[in-house]
C-alpha positions in Angstrom: 54.2 -3.7 3.1 53.3 -4.0 6.8 51.9 -0.5 6.7 49.7 -1.4 3.7 48.4 -4.6 5.4 47.6 -2.5 8.5 45.7 0.1 6.5 43.8 -2.6 4.6 42.9 -4.3 8.0 41.7 -1.0 9.4 39.6 -0.3 6.4 38.0 -3.8 6.5 37.2 -3.4 10.3 35.8 0.0 9.7 33.7 -1.2 6.8 32.4 -4.1 9.0 31.5 -1.8 11.9 29.9 0.8 9.6 27.9 -1.9 7.8 26.0 -2.7 10.9 25.8 0.8 12.5 22.2 1.3 11.4 21.1 4.4 9.5 20.9 7.5 11.7 18.3 10.1 12.5 18.2 12.7 9.7 19.3 10.3 7.0 17.0 9.4 4.1 15.6 5.9 4.3 16.3 3.9 1.2 13.2 2.8 -0.8 12.6 -0.9 -1.1 10.3 -3.3 -2.8 9.3 -6.8 -1.5 6.3 -9.1 -1.2 4.2 -9.1 2.0 2.6 -12.1 3.7 -0.3 -12.0 1.3 1.9 -11.8 -1.9 1.3 -8.1 -2.5 4.2 -6.0 -3.6 5.1 -3.3 -1.0 7.3 -0.3 -1.5 8.3 2.2 1.2 7.6 5.0 -1.3 3.9 3.9 -1.6 3.6 3.4 2.2 4.9 6.9 2.9 2.1 8.4 0.7 -0.3 7.4 3.5 1.7 8.9 6.4 4.7 8.1 8.6 6.0 4.5 8.6 7.4 2.4 11.4 9.9 -0.2 10.2 10.7 -3.0 12.6 13.6 -5.4 11.8 13.2 -8.7 13.7 15.1 -12.0 13.6 12.4 -14.6 13.1 9.4 -16.3 14.6 11.8 -18.5 16.6 13.1 -15.5 18.6 10.8 -15.0 21.7 11.9 -11.3 22.2 11.2 -10.5 18.5 7.9 -12.3 18.6 6.9 -10.3 21.6 7.8 -7.0 19.8 5.8 -8.0 16.8 2.8 -9.0 18.9 3.1 -5.8 20.9 2.9 -3.8 17.7 -0.2 -5.7 16.7 -1.8 -5.3 20.1 -1.3 -1.5 20.0 -1.7 -1.1 16.2 -4.8 1.1 16.6 -2.7 3.7 18.5 -0.4 4.0 15.5 -3.0 3.8 12.7 -5.1 6.5 14.5 -2.1 8.8 13.8 -1.9 7.7 10.1 1.2 5.6 10.8 1.8 2.3 8.9 3.8 -0.6 10.3 6.2 -2.8 8.3 8.0 -5.7 9.9 11.0 -7.1 8.1 12.9 -10.4 8.7 15.4 -12.5 6.8 13.2 -15.6 7.4 11.7 -17.3 4.4 8.0 -17.6 3.5 7.3 -20.4 6.0 8.8 -18.3 8.8 6.8 -15.3 7.8 3.6 -17.4 8.0 4.6 -18.6 11.5 5.3 -15.0 12.6 1.9 -13.9 11.3 0.2 -16.9 12.9 1.8 -16.3 16.3 1.4 -12.6 16.4 -1.9 -12.3 14.5 -0.2 -9.4 12.6 -2.5 -7.5 10.3 0.2 -5.1 9.3 2.7 -5.7 6.6 5.3 -8.4 7.2 8.1 -8.8 4.6 10.7 -11.5 3.9 14.0 -9.6 3.2 15.1 -11.7 0.2 18.8 -11.3 -0.4 19.0 -9.2 2.7 18.6 -6.1 0.4 16.6 -4.1 2.9 18.6 -5.0 6.0 21.9 -4.1 4.2 20.4 -0.9 2.9 19.4 0.1 6.5 22.8 -1.2 7.7 21.4 -3.6 10.3 22.5 -7.0 8.9 25.3 -8.9 10.5 26.8 -12.4 10.2 26.0 -14.7 13.1 29.0 -15.6 15.2 30.0 -19.0 16.4 29.1 -18.0 20.0 25.6 -17.0 18.8 25.3 -20.2 16.8 26.2 -22.2 20.0 23.3 -20.5 21.8 20.9 -21.1 18.9 21.9 -24.8 18.9 21.1 -25.1 22.6 17.5 -24.2 21.7 17.4 -26.2 18.5 17.2 -23.0 16.4 18.3 -23.5 12.8 18.9 -19.9 11.6 20.2 -21.0 8.2 17.3 -23.3 7.6 14.8 -20.6 8.6 16.5 -18.0 6.5 16.6 -20.2 3.5 18.7 -18.4 0.8 19.7 -15.6 3.3 22.0 -17.9 5.1 23.6 -17.2 8.5 22.7 -13.5 8.8 20.4 -11.7 11.1 19.4 -8.0 11.6 20.2 -6.1 14.8 17.0 -5.7 16.7 16.1 -2.3 15.4 13.2 0.1 14.5 12.9 3.2 12.5 10.3 5.9 12.2 10.3 7.4 8.7 8.6 10.7 8.0 6.5 11.3 4.9 9.5 12.9 3.1 11.6 9.7 3.7 13.7 11.1 6.5 14.4 9.0 9.5 13.1 10.8 12.6 13.7 8.1 15.2 15.7 4.9 15.5 16.1 2.1 18.0 19.2 0.0 17.5 20.3 -2.8 19.9 23.9 -4.0 19.4 24.3 -5.8 22.7 25.8 -9.3 22.7 23.5 -12.3 23.5 25.2 -12.6 26.9 24.2 -9.0 28.0 21.0 -8.9 30.1 19.6 -6.0 28.0 20.2 -7.9 24.7 16.5 -9.0 25.1 15.3 -5.4 24.8 13.3 -4.4 21.8 11.6 -1.1 20.9 8.3 -0.4 22.7 5.1 1.0 21.4 5.4 3.7 24.0 8.8 4.8 22.6 7.4 4.9 19.1 4.4 7.0 20.1 6.7 9.4 22.0 8.8 9.9 18.8 6.1 10.4 16.2 
């Protein structure tokens, strides 16, 4: 019986770790469908018909590091579109949060609300917010659950993927560092994306 409990615990821990390991280079990106900030239905399959796609997972308009990453993509968007690269930013925040992200960043590229965390889970970047993280959010009056609406107390790991036209992941950035680590503020840079196209 003890052995069975031990095996079940190991499987559960492994499943949790795998669930937020992020898809790897060489794997196929799962297709998805969601509405963008303008109410248009967007699919990865359709975006890939135009060229490579950069997918950025960000936490919400309230996250200064994520906001800087979204704004940086907008500021350098021409460098990507000149290479026939589309950008899709994805967040668990609800429609109001998406509007705030677009307003703050002036994003003209696609910004999606990940309803039901379907996209984040498919890309294996979603995780449940810990009590320690919640304590930090509370210090800054950040209401993750309120901002995420039906998505609850979940966030994506700060991550980005470049998807080739055949749907294969050719680059990934995946930050799993805890909030307390000085490099937890790091996000993918446009320079890194351009170097890996």
